[in-house]
Backbone as JSON, one array per atom type, in Angstrom:
{
  "sequence": "MATMNISLPEPMRNWVQEQIEVGKYASSSDYVRDLIRKDQSRREKIKAMQDAITQGINSGIATDFNIDKLQEMLDNE",
  "N": [[212.44, 140.39, 226.23], [214.63, 138.04, 224.86], [217.53, 136.39, 226.21], [220.93, 135.97, 225.26], [223.99, 134.43, 225.48], [227.28, 135.09, 224.48], [230.57, 134.16, 223.4], [233.64, 135.81, 223.01], [236.78, 136.36, 221.41], [239.49, 138.04, 223.04], [240.53, 140.36, 221.56], [238.26, 141.03, 219.97], [236.32, 141.5, 221.9], [237.46, 143.73, 223.12], [237.28, 145.53, 220.98], [234.49, 145.85, 220.72], [233.99, 147.02, 223.2], [235.41, 149.41, 222.92], [233.83, 150.67, 220.97], [231.58, 151.18, 222.42], [232.6, 152.89, 224.38], [233.33, 155.18, 222.88], [230.9, 156.13, 222.3], [229.31, 155.17, 220.23], [227.59, 153.08, 220.59], [225.27, 152.04, 223.1], [225.54, 149.79, 224.6], [226.94, 146.43, 224.69], [224.99, 144.74, 223.78], [223.43, 146.45, 222.17], [225.27, 146.88, 220.13], [225.59, 144.29, 219.03], [222.95, 143.8, 218.19], [222.74, 145.77, 216.21], [224.65, 144.85, 214.37], [223.4, 142.46, 213.59], [221.01, 143.44, 212.42], [222.14, 144.83, 210.24], [223.35, 142.7, 208.88], [221.09, 141.18, 208.23], [219.79, 142.97, 206.48], [221.72, 143.18, 204.45], [221.76, 140.53, 203.49], [219.13, 140.34, 202.53], [219.26, 142.16, 200.4], [221.17, 140.89, 198.79], [219.75, 138.56, 198.17], [217.62, 139.64, 196.71], [219.02, 140.67, 194.51], [220.08, 138.26, 193.49], [217.7, 136.94, 192.85], [216.77, 138.63, 190.81], [218.79, 138.26, 188.92], [218.46, 135.52, 188.38], [215.87, 135.59, 187.34], [216.37, 137.09, 185.04], [218.12, 135.36, 183.64], [216.41, 133.19, 183.26], [214.58, 134.34, 181.56], [215.42, 134.18, 179.02], [217.06, 134.77, 175.82], [217.37, 138.07, 174.66], [215.51, 139.22, 171.96], [214.83, 141.45, 170.5], [216.71, 143.69, 170.8], [218.37, 146.74, 171.2], [221.3, 148.26, 171.45], [222.04, 150.92, 171.12], [219.66, 152.34, 171.59], [219.26, 151.69, 174.26], [221.52, 152.93, 175.42], [220.93, 155.59, 174.83], [218.61, 155.91, 176.34], [219.67, 155.58, 178.92], [221.39, 157.76, 179.02], [219.6, 159.84, 179.12], [218.54, 159.79, 181.62]],
  "CA": [[213.49, 140.14, 225.28], [215.4, 136.85, 225.21], [218.95, 136.59, 226.5], [221.84, 135.05, 224.59], [225.38, 134.66, 225.89], [228.24, 134.77, 223.43], [231.98, 134.24, 223.78], [234.45, 136.52, 222.03], [238.21, 136.49, 221.72], [239.8, 139.31, 223.7], [240.56, 141.53, 220.65], [236.9, 141.39, 219.57], [235.68, 142.08, 223.08], [238.03, 145.08, 223.25], [236.72, 146.35, 219.9], [233.12, 146.18, 221.11], [234.07, 147.95, 224.33], [235.83, 150.71, 222.38], [232.69, 151.26, 220.29], [230.7, 151.67, 223.48], [233.27, 154.02, 225.05], [233.3, 156.38, 222.05], [229.52, 156.57, 222.2], [228.59, 154.66, 219.07], [226.58, 152.15, 221.09], [225.04, 152.15, 224.54], [225.93, 148.54, 225.26], [227.34, 145.37, 223.77], [223.75, 144.24, 223.18], [223.1, 147.37, 221.08], [226.23, 146.63, 219.07], [225.25, 143.01, 218.39], [221.67, 143.98, 217.49], [223.02, 146.54, 215.0], [225.31, 143.94, 213.43], [222.4, 141.53, 213.07], [220.16, 144.18, 211.49], [222.91, 145.09, 209.02], [223.51, 141.42, 208.19], [219.78, 140.84, 207.65], [219.58, 143.86, 205.35], [222.66, 142.78, 203.39], [221.29, 139.26, 202.93], [217.92, 140.62, 201.75], [219.7, 142.78, 199.15], [221.81, 139.85, 197.98], [218.69, 137.68, 197.67], [216.89, 140.38, 195.66], [219.88, 140.69, 193.32], [220.14, 136.92, 192.94], [216.4, 136.68, 192.23], [216.73, 139.38, 189.55], [219.7, 137.57, 187.99], [217.8, 134.28, 187.99], [214.76, 135.96, 186.46], [216.96, 137.47, 183.75], [218.61, 134.14, 182.97], [215.25, 132.39, 182.87], [213.77, 135.02, 180.55], [215.93, 133.85, 177.69], [217.87, 135.74, 175.08], [216.61, 139.19, 174.11], [215.47, 139.1, 170.5], [214.66, 142.77, 169.91], [217.52, 144.53, 171.67], [219.15, 147.74, 170.48], [222.23, 148.86, 172.41], [222.01, 152.38, 170.97], [218.46, 152.83, 172.28], [219.54, 151.55, 175.69], [222.46, 153.97, 175.81], [220.2, 156.86, 174.77], [217.72, 155.93, 177.49], [220.5, 155.8, 180.12], [221.92, 159.12, 178.96], [218.51, 160.77, 179.4], [218.12, 159.68, 183.02]],
  "C": [[214.29, 138.93, 225.77], [216.87, 137.2, 225.43], [219.76, 135.54, 225.77], [223.26, 135.4, 225.04], [226.29, 134.25, 224.74], [229.65, 134.9, 223.99], [232.75, 134.9, 222.65], [235.92, 136.43, 222.42], [238.47, 137.9, 222.28], [239.87, 140.5, 222.74], [239.15, 141.97, 220.2], [236.15, 142.03, 220.73], [236.16, 143.51, 223.27], [237.45, 146.02, 222.2], [235.3, 146.8, 220.26], [233.13, 147.21, 222.24], [234.49, 149.34, 223.87], [234.66, 151.42, 221.7], [231.7, 151.85, 221.3], [231.3, 152.93, 224.11], [233.25, 155.29, 224.22], [231.87, 156.85, 221.77], [228.74, 156.08, 221.0], [227.44, 153.74, 219.48], [226.46, 152.31, 222.6], [225.52, 150.92, 225.29], [226.37, 147.52, 224.21], [226.11, 144.77, 223.1], [223.33, 145.13, 222.01], [224.0, 147.1, 219.88], [225.87, 145.36, 218.31], [223.93, 143.12, 217.63], [221.88, 144.74, 216.19], [223.7, 145.66, 213.95], [224.31, 142.98, 212.8], [221.47, 142.22, 212.09], [220.87, 144.43, 210.18], [223.1, 143.81, 208.21], [222.2, 141.01, 207.53], [219.52, 141.68, 206.4], [220.47, 143.46, 204.17], [222.19, 141.5, 202.72], [220.03, 139.44, 202.1], [218.29, 141.24, 200.4], [220.35, 141.76, 198.23], [220.75, 138.92, 197.38], [217.92, 138.37, 196.55], [217.71, 140.43, 194.38], [219.95, 139.31, 192.67], [218.83, 136.55, 192.26], [216.29, 137.39, 190.88], [217.63, 138.73, 188.5], [219.05, 136.29, 187.48], [216.65, 134.56, 187.03], [215.28, 136.34, 185.08], [217.46, 136.27, 182.97], [217.45, 133.33, 182.44], [214.41, 133.04, 181.77], [214.26, 134.75, 179.13], [216.7, 134.99, 177.05], [216.96, 136.83, 174.51], [216.67, 139.12, 172.59], [215.36, 140.46, 169.82], [215.39, 143.79, 170.77], [218.37, 145.47, 170.84], [220.02, 148.48, 171.5], [222.22, 150.38, 172.32], [220.8, 153.0, 171.67], [218.64, 152.75, 173.79], [220.45, 152.66, 176.15], [221.78, 155.32, 175.82], [219.28, 157.0, 175.99], [218.51, 156.21, 178.77], [221.05, 157.22, 180.17], [220.87, 160.16, 179.35], [218.03, 160.71, 180.84], [218.78, 160.69, 183.9]]
}
């Protein structure tokens, strides 16, 4: 595993240390890895949503759309 050194302001360092002391993480490395995994997941979700929005915009205006049928379909789920 590669090593990376980071600098943190004292309040952030204290926060990380508190998370370790209460048992949420085994080390500062575990904490940072978890933050990175969560950030990666969040960015993937945002990209998927943006792709869906772009696809919807590019699909044009719906010509055969019935709001009542949509509402009925949603109510039956």
